[in-house]
C-alpha positions as CSV (number, residue, x, y, z in Angstrom):
1,X,8.5,-11.2,18.4
2,X,8.4,-7.7,16.8
3,X,5.2,-6.1,15.5
4,X,5.1,-4.9,11.9
5,X,2.1,-3.0,10.6
6,X,1.0,-3.2,7.0
7,X,-1.7,-1.4,5.0
8,X,-3.9,-3.3,2.4
9,X,-6.9,-2.3,0.5
10,X,-10.4,-3.6,1.4
11,X,-10.4,-6.2,-1.3
12,X,-7.0,-7.6,-0.3
13,X,-8.1,-7.8,3.3
14,X,-11.3,-9.7,2.3
15,X,-9.1,-12.1,0.2
16,X,-6.6,-12.6,3.1
17,X,-9.5,-13.5,5.4
18,X,-10.9,-15.9,2.8
19,X,-7.5,-17.6,2.3
20,X,-6.9,-17.7,6.0
21,X,-10.1,-19.6,6.5
22,X,-9.6,-22.0,3.6
23,X,-6.0,-22.8,4.6
24,X,-6.9,-23.1,8.3
25,X,-4.4,-20.5,9.7
26,X,-5.4,-19.6,13.2
27,X,-4.7,-15.9,12.5
28,X,-3.8,-13.5,9.7
29,X,-0.5,-12.9,11.4
30,X,0.4,-16.6,11.2
31,X,-0.6,-16.7,7.5
32,X,1.4,-13.5,6.7
33,X,4.5,-14.9,8.6
34,X,4.3,-18.1,6.6
35,X,4.1,-16.0,3.4
36,X,7.1,-13.9,4.5
37,X,9.0,-17.1,5.4
38,X,8.3,-18.5,2.0
39,X,9.7,-15.4,0.3
40,X,12.8,-15.4,2.5
41,X,13.4,-19.1,1.7
42,X,13.2,-18.3,-2.1
43,X,15.6,-15.4,-1.6
44,X,18.1,-17.5,0.3
45,X,18.1,-20.2,-2.4
46,X,18.7,-17.6,-5.1
47,X,21.3,-15.8,-3.1
48,X,23.4,-19.0,-2.6
49,X,23.7,-19.6,-6.3
50,X,27.2,-19.5,-7.8
51,X,28.3,-20.3,-11.4
52,X,26.0,-21.0,-14.3
53,X,22.5,-22.5,-13.9
54,X,19.4,-23.3,-15.9
55,X,16.2,-22.1,-14.2
56,X,12.5,-21.9,-15.1
57,X,10.5,-18.8,-14.1
58,X,6.7,-19.0,-14.3
59,X,5.2,-15.5,-14.3
60,X,1.6,-14.2,-14.5
61,X,0.5,-10.7,-15.1
62,X,-2.6,-8.8,-16.4
63,X,-2.9,-8.8,-20.2
64,X,-2.8,-5.0,-20.3
65,X,0.7,-5.2,-18.7
66,X,2.2,-7.4,-21.5
67,X,4.2,-4.6,-23.1
68,X,5.7,-3.5,-19.7
69,X,6.7,-7.2,-18.9
70,X,8.0,-7.7,-22.5
71,X,10.2,-4.6,-22.2
72,X,11.4,-5.8,-18.8
73,X,12.3,-9.3,-20.2
74,X,14.1,-7.8,-23.2
75,X,16.8,-6.7,-20.8
76,X,17.5,-10.4,-20.2
77,X,17.3,-11.7,-23.7
78,X,20.9,-12.9,-23.7
79,X,20.1,-15.2,-20.8
80,X,16.6,-16.4,-21.9
81,X,16.7,-19.6,-23.9
82,X,12.9,-20.0,-24.5
83,X,9.7,-18.3,-23.5
84,X,6.3,-19.8,-23.8
85,X,3.4,-17.3,-23.6
86,X,-0.2,-18.3,-23.0
87,X,-3.4,-16.3,-22.4
88,X,-6.1,-17.2,-19.8
89,X,-9.0,-14.8,-19.4
90,X,-7.4,-11.4,-18.8
91,X,-4.1,-12.9,-17.6
92,X,-0.9,-13.8,-19.4
93,X,1.3,-16.7,-18.3
94,X,5.0,-16.8,-19.3
95,X,7.2,-19.8,-18.8
96,X,10.8,-18.5,-19.1
97,X,13.7,-20.9,-19.5
98,X,16.9,-19.1,-18.4
99,X,20.4,-20.4,-18.7
100,X,22.8,-17.8,-17.2
101,X,25.4,-17.0,-14.6
102,X,24.1,-16.8,-11.0
103,X,24.4,-13.0,-11.0
104,X,22.0,-12.6,-14.0
105,X,19.5,-15.1,-12.5
106,X,19.6,-13.1,-9.2
107,X,19.0,-9.9,-11.1
108,X,16.0,-11.4,-13.0
109,X,14.6,-12.8,-9.7
110,X,14.8,-9.4,-8.0
111,X,13.3,-7.7,-11.0
112,X,10.4,-10.0,-11.3
113,X,9.6,-10.2,-7.6
114,X,9.7,-6.4,-7.1
115,X,7.9,-5.4,-10.3
116,X,4.3,-4.1,-9.7
117,X,3.2,-5.5,-13.1
118,X,3.9,-9.1,-12.0
119,X,0.9,-10.8,-10.3
120,X,2.9,-14.0,-9.4
121,X,6.3,-15.5,-9.9
122,X,7.7,-19.0,-9.2
123,X,10.9,-20.6,-10.2
124,X,12.5,-24.1,-10.3
125,X,16.0,-25.2,-11.1
126,X,16.7,-27.5,-14.0
127,X,20.3,-27.9,-13.0
128,X,23.8,-26.5,-13.0
129,X,25.4,-25.6,-16.3
130,X,28.9,-25.6,-14.7
131,X,31.5,-27.7,-16.4
């Protein structure tokens, strides 16, 4: 097994330790490997897409980032069927219904996963829109 070092701030390390204990991982390394595996599985699912699909993205971000996220999503307005926006404390939650070709879904996935404004992002498939 290869060793990869990462740097995190003190608060993140404290949160990692707390989550590790609650979830019962024997080490931070095992927990981080499980997290990386989860991301890789999501990526593999998205990368295998072909044709047109309907997908739901669930995104959270800090309220002060709402204009940045809104600008980001405007680039995909031709693919977005519906967006539901909700506030909770200082967080925003968007449920984004996307009906688009696989290439556009992949682009949106990459954009949301890599954007520093996004706190969390999950997705689920509603089905294929292929004829």
